[in-house]
One Martini backbone bead per residue (centre of mass of N, CA, C, O) as a GRO file, in nm:
protein
  157
    1MET     BB    1  -0.607   3.470  -3.804
    2SER     BB    2  -0.573   3.139  -3.822
    3ILE     BB    3  -0.670   2.817  -3.745
    4VAL     BB    4  -0.376   2.698  -3.741
    5THR     BB    5  -0.266   2.892  -3.509
    6LEU     BB    6  -0.505   2.810  -3.298
    7LEU     BB    7  -0.497   2.497  -3.257
    8PRO     BB    8  -0.287   2.460  -3.021
    9PHE     BB    9  -0.455   2.621  -2.814
   10ILE     BB   10  -0.709   2.450  -2.820
   11VAL     BB   11  -0.578   2.187  -2.738
   12LEU     BB   12  -0.459   2.284  -2.468
   13ILE     BB   13  -0.724   2.375  -2.333
   14GLY     BB   14  -0.867   2.098  -2.359
   15ALA     BB   15  -0.660   1.936  -2.186
   16MET     BB   16  -0.693   2.106  -1.930
   17PHE     BB   17  -0.989   2.052  -1.887
   18LEU     BB   18  -0.971   1.739  -1.860
   19MET     BB   19  -0.774   1.731  -1.620
   20THR     BB   20  -0.941   1.897  -1.419
   21ARG     BB   21  -1.192   1.722  -1.431
   22SER     BB   22  -1.063   1.454  -1.322
   23ALA     BB   23  -0.952   1.581  -1.062
   24LYS     BB   24  -1.232   1.662  -0.951
   25LYS     BB   25  -1.355   1.386  -0.936
   26LYS     BB   26  -1.150   1.267  -0.736
   27GLN     BB   27  -1.207   1.471  -0.510
   28GLN     BB   28  -1.512   1.402  -0.482
   29ALA     BB   29  -1.473   1.102  -0.414
   30ALA     BB   30  -1.299   1.146  -0.159
   31ALA     BB   31  -1.504   1.319   0.001
   32GLN     BB   32  -1.731   1.107  -0.001
   33MET     BB   33  -1.567   0.889   0.150
   34ARG     BB   34  -1.520   1.057   0.407
   35ASN     BB   35  -1.832   1.116   0.468
   36GLU     BB   36  -1.891   0.788   0.498
   37MET     BB   37  -1.780   0.770   0.761
   38GLN     BB   38  -1.762   0.557   1.056
   39PRO     BB   39  -1.775   0.442   1.344
   40GLY     BB   40  -1.553   0.145   1.317
   41THR     BB   41  -1.388   0.208   1.078
   42GLY     BB   42  -1.155   0.124   0.852
   43VAL     BB   43  -0.832   0.280   0.784
   44ARG     BB   44  -0.616   0.467   0.559
   45THR     BB   45  -0.361   0.658   0.538
   46ILE     BB   46  -0.140   0.849   0.354
   47GLY     BB   47   0.106   0.703   0.536
   48GLY     BB   48  -0.003   0.388   0.596
   49MET     BB   49  -0.201   0.383   0.838
   50TYR     BB   50  -0.384   0.179   1.050
   51ALA     BB   51  -0.731   0.234   1.151
   52THR     BB   52  -0.991   0.334   1.381
   53VAL     BB   53  -1.284   0.488   1.401
   54LYS     BB   54  -1.426   0.699   1.664
   55GLU     BB   55  -1.441   1.006   1.557
   56ILE     BB   56  -1.632   1.277   1.395
   57GLY     BB   57  -1.573   1.575   1.254
   58ASP     BB   58  -1.547   1.834   1.047
   59GLU     BB   59  -1.196   1.817   1.007
   60THR     BB   60  -1.184   1.563   1.195
   61VAL     BB   61  -1.021   1.256   1.330
   62LEU     BB   62  -1.056   0.985   1.545
   63LEU     BB   63  -0.801   0.748   1.608
   64GLU     BB   64  -0.732   0.398   1.651
   65VAL     BB   65  -0.420   0.257   1.647
   66ALA     BB   66  -0.448   0.127   1.927
   67PRO     BB   67  -0.515  -0.001   2.211
   68GLY     BB   68  -0.572   0.319   2.364
   69VAL     BB   69  -0.472   0.473   2.098
   70HIS     BB   70  -0.497   0.814   2.013
   71ALA     BB   71  -0.569   1.013   1.709
   72VAL     BB   72  -0.551   1.322   1.530
   73TYR     BB   73  -0.701   1.383   1.214
   74ALA     BB   74  -0.732   1.485   0.911
   75LYS     BB   75  -0.951   1.411   0.665
   76ASN     BB   76  -0.737   1.438   0.434
   77ALA     BB   77  -0.558   1.183   0.560
   78ILE     BB   78  -0.757   0.997   0.428
   79GLY     BB   79  -0.714   0.750   0.181
   80ALA     BB   80  -0.898   0.500   0.300
   81VAL     BB   81  -1.189   0.300   0.309
   82LEU     BB   82  -1.247  -0.003   0.465
   83ASP     BB   83  -1.333  -0.302   0.482
   84ASP     BB   84  -1.364  -0.534   0.722
   85SER     BB   85  -1.215  -0.766   0.578
   86GLU     BB   86  -0.965  -0.606   0.487
   87TYR     BB   87  -0.877  -0.498   0.761
   88ASN     BB   88  -0.844  -0.780   0.901
   89ARG     BB   89  -0.636  -0.894   0.702
   90ILE     BB   90  -0.420  -0.675   0.746
   91VAL     BB   91  -0.404  -0.640   1.064
   92HIS     BB   92  -0.480  -0.954   1.172
   93GLY     BB   93  -0.446  -1.188   0.949
   94ASP     BB   94  -0.706  -1.264   0.817
   95ASP     BB   95  -0.864  -1.549   0.659
   96GLU     BB   96  -1.103  -1.670   0.450
   97GLU     BB   97  -0.916  -1.924   0.331
   98SER     BB   98  -0.849  -2.101   0.615
   99ASP     BB   99  -1.022  -2.381   0.549
  100SER     BB  100  -0.797  -2.519   0.453
  101ASP     BB  101  -0.575  -2.822   0.460
  102THR     BB  102  -0.320  -2.664   0.513
  103VAL     BB  103   0.008  -2.762   0.612
  104VAL     BB  104   0.256  -2.613   0.821
  105PRO     BB  105   0.558  -2.666   0.907
  106ASP     BB  106   0.799  -2.593   1.157
  107ASP     BB  107   0.989  -2.754   0.974
  108ALA     BB  108   1.206  -2.882   0.708
  109SER     BB  109   1.203  -3.205   0.728
  110SER     BB  110   0.947  -3.274   0.558
  111LEU     BB  111   1.069  -3.149   0.291
  112THR     BB  112   1.345  -3.313   0.272
  113GLU     BB  113   1.245  -3.609   0.266
  114ALA     BB  114   1.114  -3.603  -0.011
  115VAL     BB  115   1.367  -3.511  -0.172
  116GLU     BB  116   1.557  -3.747  -0.095
  117ALA     BB  117   1.383  -3.971  -0.213
  118THR     BB  118   1.383  -3.872  -0.507
  119ASP     BB  119   1.696  -3.862  -0.540
  120ALA     BB  120   1.746  -4.166  -0.499
  121GLU     BB  121   1.586  -4.259  -0.741
  122THR     BB  122   1.744  -4.105  -0.965
  123VAL     BB  123   2.017  -4.235  -0.914
  124GLU     BB  124   1.930  -4.537  -0.970
  125ASP     BB  125   1.818  -4.488  -1.268
  126GLY     BB  126   2.084  -4.311  -1.335
  127PRO     BB  127   2.322  -4.126  -1.432
  128LYS     BB  128   2.510  -3.872  -1.406
  129ALA     BB  129   2.519  -3.548  -1.482
  130ASP     BB  130   2.679  -3.332  -1.702
  131LEU     BB  131   2.763  -2.990  -1.598
  132THR     BB  132   2.957  -2.929  -1.809
  133LYS     BB  133   3.094  -2.770  -2.047
  134LYS     BB  134   3.192  -2.859  -2.355
  135SER     BB  135   3.405  -2.639  -2.413
  136ASP     BB  136   3.567  -2.679  -2.152
  137ALA     BB  137   3.641  -2.984  -2.194
  138ALA     BB  138   3.790  -2.945  -2.455
  139GLU     BB  139   3.999  -2.744  -2.368
  140ALA     BB  140   4.125  -2.920  -2.138
  141ALA     BB  141   4.213  -3.156  -2.322
  142ALA     BB  142   4.393  -2.990  -2.513
  143GLU     BB  143   4.583  -2.881  -2.297
  144GLY     BB  144   4.680  -3.155  -2.186
  145GLN     BB  145   4.808  -3.249  -2.468
  146LYS     BB  146   5.005  -3.022  -2.534
  147ASP     BB  147   5.204  -3.059  -2.252
  148GLY     BB  148   5.139  -3.331  -2.070
  149LYS     BB  149   4.977  -3.191  -1.835
  150ALA     BB  150   4.826  -3.157  -1.556
  151ASP     BB  151   4.670  -3.010  -1.326
  152GLY     BB  152   4.933  -2.837  -1.140
  153GLU     BB  153   5.168  -2.904  -1.311
  154THR     BB  154   5.524  -2.867  -1.314
  155ASP     BB  155   5.875  -2.809  -1.374
  156ALA     BB  156   5.936  -2.781  -1.091
  157LYS     BB  157   6.182  -2.905  -0.823
   0.00000   0.00000   0.00000
């Protein structure tokens, strides 16, 4: 056998080796992340549920889903261990940047008053804009001149 016939097999084996190596690295990183969990840490399960770790066993984790509600999960079901700030932002809606002076009104009246004032100023400043297409207007004018009737008029009596 020549090297040319063996080359596709060598490339295939090399690609498989690289793929399994990267997958193994991801598995090791996930296992290390799960082993670093501590009680009180916020986590997200692979199902998308956010909870707080209460107890850690060999293969299981006791999670507090809501105050007073506990559930036992396999360690493999933990998708991510979250920082305290990220967990509080997601679960409790806490914002670190809430110190800004942005005020959100309870109703839309304050938003529409400003728009109405600017609309009144623009109306006074100039004529209304023609929003019809030029080709439609030209066709309508030509059609009206062709038979001498306005829209809606017929020959019926």
